[in-house]
C-alpha positions in Angstrom: 42.6 199.4 -14.8 42.3 202.0 -12.1 40.6 199.4 -9.9 43.5 197.0 -10.5 46.1 199.6 -9.6 44.2 200.5 -6.5 43.9 196.8 -5.4 47.5 196.0 -6.1 48.7 198.9 -3.8 46.3 197.8 -1.0 48.8 195.4 0.7 51.4 198.1 0.8 49.0 200.6 2.2 47.8 198.2 4.9 51.5 197.5 5.8 52.1 201.2 6.2 49.0 201.6 8.4 49.9 198.6 10.5 53.4 199.9 11.1 52.1 203.3 12.0 49.7 201.7 14.5 52.4 199.5 16.0 54.6 202.5 16.5 51.7 204.7 17.9 50.7 202.0 20.4 54.2 201.8 21.8 56.1 199.3 19.9 59.3 201.2 20.8 58.3 201.0 24.5 60.3 199.1 27.1 58.8 195.6 27.1 59.0 192.4 29.1 60.9 189.8 27.1 58.6 187.0 28.4 55.3 188.6 27.3 56.4 191.2 24.8 54.1 193.7 26.5 55.1 197.2 27.6 56.1 197.4 31.3 53.2 198.3 33.5 54.2 201.2 35.8 51.9 201.7 38.7 51.4 205.3 39.9 50.3 205.4 43.5 46.9 206.8 44.1 46.6 210.5 44.9 43.9 212.7 46.5 44.8 215.4 44.0 45.2 213.5 40.6 45.0 216.8 38.6 48.1 218.4 40.4 51.0 219.6 38.3 53.4 217.0 39.7 51.0 214.1 39.4 50.0 214.7 35.8 53.7 215.4 35.0 54.5 211.9 36.3 52.1 210.4 33.8 53.6 212.4 31.0 57.1 211.3 31.9 56.2 207.6 32.1 54.7 207.8 28.6 57.6 209.8 27.2 60.0 207.2 28.6 58.2 204.4 26.8 56.1 202.6 29.4 52.4 202.1 30.2 51.2 204.2 33.2 48.6 202.6 35.4 46.8 204.8 37.9 46.4 202.6 41.0 43.4 202.4 43.2 43.5 203.6 46.8 44.8 201.1 49.3 42.6 200.8 52.3 43.3 199.4 55.7 40.8 196.8 56.9 41.4 198.1 60.5 39.9 201.5 59.6 36.4 202.6 58.6 35.6 204.4 55.3 32.5 205.9 53.9 31.1 205.2 50.4 33.3 207.9 48.9 36.5 206.4 50.5 36.9 209.0 53.2 38.1 207.8 56.6 35.6 207.9 59.4 36.7 208.9 62.9 40.4 208.5 62.0 41.6 212.0 61.2 41.6 215.5 62.8 40.4 218.8 61.5 43.6 219.2 59.4 43.2 215.8 57.8 46.0 214.3 59.9 45.7 210.7 60.8 44.8 210.1 64.5 47.4 208.5 66.7 45.3 205.4 67.2 44.7 204.9 63.5 48.4 205.5 62.7 49.4 202.8 65.2 47.0 200.3 63.6 48.4 201.0 60.1 52.0 200.7 61.4 51.4 197.5 63.3 49.4 195.6 60.7 50.8 197.1 57.5 49.8 195.7 54.1 48.7 192.3 55.3 45.4 193.7 56.5 44.6 195.7 53.3 43.8 195.4 49.6 47.4 196.2 48.6 48.1 192.9 46.9 44.9 193.3 44.7 45.9 196.9 43.8 49.3 195.8 42.7 48.2 192.8 40.5 49.9 192.9 37.2 52.2 195.9 38.1 55.9 195.5 37.2 57.2 198.6 39.0 55.9 201.6 40.8 56.3 205.4 41.2 55.2 207.2 44.4 54.8 210.8 43.2 55.0 214.1 45.0 52.1 215.6 47.0 51.0 216.9 50.4 52.8 216.6 53.8 52.5 213.2 55.6 50.7 212.9 58.9 53.4 213.1 61.7 51.5 210.5 63.6 52.9 208.0 61.1 56.5 208.7 61.9 58.5 206.0 63.6 58.9 208.4 66.5 55.5 210.1 66.4 55.5 213.9 66.4 52.8 216.5 67.0 51.7 218.7 64.1 54.1 221.6 63.4 51.3 224.1 63.8 52.0 226.2 60.7 48.5 227.1 59.4 49.7 228.0 55.9 51.2 224.5 55.6 48.2 222.4 56.7 47.6 220.3 53.6 47.2 216.7 54.7 45.3 213.7 53.4 44.9 210.9 55.9 43.5 208.6 53.2 46.5 209.0 51.0 48.9 208.6 53.9 47.3 205.3 54.8 47.3 204.2 51.2 50.9 205.1 50.5 52.2 203.6 53.8 50.5 200.3 53.2 51.4 200.2 49.5 55.1 201.0 50.3 55.2 198.3 53.0 53.9 195.8 50.4 56.4 196.9 47.6 59.3 196.7 50.0 58.4 193.3 51.2 57.8 192.0 47.6 60.9 193.7 46.3 59.0 195.7 43.7 61.2 198.2 41.7 60.3 201.6 43.1 61.0 205.3 42.3 59.9 207.6 45.1 59.7 211.3 44.3 59.6 214.1 46.9 56.7 213.1 49.2 57.3 209.6 48.0 60.9 209.7 49.2 59.7 211.0 52.6 57.2 208.1 52.8 60.0 205.7 52.0 61.9 207.2 54.8 59.0 207.0 57.2 58.2 203.4 56.4 61.9 202.6 56.9 62.0 204.3 60.3 63.9 207.5 59.4 63.6 210.9 61.1 61.7 213.7 59.3 62.1 217.5 59.4 58.5 218.9 59.4 59.6 222.4 58.3 62.9 223.4 56.8 62.8 227.1 57.6 62.1 226.3 61.3 64.9 223.7 61.2 67.4 226.2 59.9 66.2 228.9 62.4 66.7 226.4 65.3 70.2 225.8 64.0 70.9 229.5 63.8 71.5 229.3 60.1 70.0 231.7 57.5 67.5 230.1 55.1 66.8 231.7 51.7 64.1 229.3 50.6 66.2 227.4 48.1 63.9 224.3 48.2 60.5 225.9 47.8 59.4 229.2 46.4 58.2 231.2 49.4 55.1 232.3 47.4 54.4 228.7 46.3 54.2 229.8 42.7 57.1 228.2 40.8 59.5 225.3 41.0 63.0 226.3 42.0 66.2 224.8 40.5 69.3 223.7 42.4 72.1 221.2 41.9 72.6 218.0 44.0 75.8 216.1 44.7 75.8 212.3 44.5 77.9 210.9 47.3 78.8 207.4 46.3 79.9 206.0 42.9 78.7 202.6 44.0 75.1 203.9 44.4 72.2 203.2 42.3 71.7 206.9 41.5 75.3 207.3 40.3 75.1 204.2 38.2 72.0 205.6 36.5 73.2 209.1 35.7 76.9 208.3 35.4 78.2 211.4 37.1 78.6 212.9 40.6 76.4 216.0 40.2 73.0 216.8 38.7 72.2 220.4 37.9 68.8 222.1 37.7 66.8 219.7 39.9 63.2 221.0 40.2 62.5 221.6 43.9 59.3 222.2 45.8 59.3 221.0 49.5 59.4 222.5 53.0 60.0 219.1 54.7 63.0 216.8 54.5 64.6 213.7 55.7 66.6 214.6 58.8 68.5 211.3 59.4 68.5 207.6 58.3 70.5 206.4 61.2 69.5 202.9 62.5 67.5 202.2 59.2 68.3 200.1 56.1 68.4 203.3 54.1 71.6 205.0 52.8 72.0 208.6 51.8 73.2 208.8 48.3 72.7 212.5 47.4 72.7 215.9 49.2 72.6 219.6 48.5 74.6 222.0 50.6 72.3 224.7 51.7 74.1 227.4 53.7 76.3 224.8 55.2 73.6 222.3 56.1 73.5 219.2 53.9 69.9 218.6 53.0 69.3 215.0 51.9 68.2 214.7 48.3 68.6 211.0 47.5 68.2 207.8 49.5 68.3 204.1 48.6 67.5 200.7 50.0 70.6 198.6 49.0 68.9 195.5 50.4 66.3 195.7 47.6 66.5 195.3 43.9 65.7 198.9 42.9 64.4 201.3 45.6 65.4 204.9 44.9 64.1 208.0 46.6 64.8 211.5 45.3 63.7 214.7 46.8 63.5 216.6 43.5 61.0 216.4 40.6 62.5 215.0 37.3 58.9 214.6 35.9 58.5 218.4 36.1 61.6 219.0 34.1 60.4 216.7 31.3 57.0 218.3 31.2 58.5 221.7 30.9 60.8 220.5 28.0 58.0 218.8 26.1 55.6 221.7 26.6 58.3 224.2 25.7 57.6 226.2 28.9 59.4 229.5 29.4 61.6 228.4 32.2 62.4 224.9 30.8 66.1 225.7 30.3 66.6 226.2 34.1 66.0 222.5 34.8 67.4 219.1 34.3 68.2 218.0 30.7 66.0 215.5 28.8 68.5 212.6 28.8 69.2 212.7 32.5 65.4 212.6 33.3 64.9 209.7 30.8 67.7 207.7 32.4 66.0 207.9 35.8 62.7 206.6 34.5 64.1 204.1 32.1 66.3 202.5 34.8 63.1 201.9 36.8 61.3 200.4 33.8 64.3 198.1 33.0 64.1 196.8 36.6 60.4 196.4 36.2 60.9 194.4 32.9 63.3 192.1 34.7 60.8 191.6 37.5 58.0 190.9 35.0 60.2 188.3 33.2 61.1 186.6 36.4 57.5 186.4 37.6 56.3 184.9 34.3 59.1 182.4 34.1 58.5 181.2 37.7 
């Protein structure tokens, strides 16, 4: 009798287990209607994959219901690499890309690289925060700012991101670019960059109180941003004209997008100077650059960190990531149907 009872309840138990596994594996995730699979979100390669911002990006993608895919480094076939992927004779002592190497990357872009192979099967992409970008890659090349305490560069990542971004823009891949990612979007699009905000303010004769990066480089700071245009992608996502508590950690910024296809969609007023906080490419399906770090806010909330209440709310962060994933799902469906 006991055996019969046990066997008769087996189908029910199996059903419960299956339902649990389906849920655990992401049944509730954002999926492509054509394939029924979770959206594949590429996270651009980083030289520091264990950084707080990078790991927070992975956490945010999972929390928002998509599948994160850590992408391989994109390499230029015009440059030489060693077996570990380090550039040979193409960077200086600070890790800044040489002028010659930068010109090759800018001229030949993704067509002479492995970008297409790296992006295979990816529905949308995030370019996370990270180190400063080689000023040799700017549309109007600049010399290094010369500030020794801010000399973190990775020529390998600069090449990888530049080539990958040129591919994603040409192929109209839905893209979210965060902090360094927004600056790379600006550089690829031909915008002007401020190499050091404190120096920029000093040159303008304006006091700077380090509102955008903790002077000690210990914690993320929080400030609000104003969204300029109700017709913008950013306003459409968050549904209001201001976002409070944006996590901030940067000493560089986009100076101007004049004569580019970019539009400025968000700023923060810092002692009378409007620092650009959001940019978009309206000629593309979904290309959004934000100078702040929503992924950091979600990590702090999920980990119940002590300062979590200073930053963006959960729903606003989720709206940003899910809007990207929705665009990625549409791209996936279109690709499979055609």
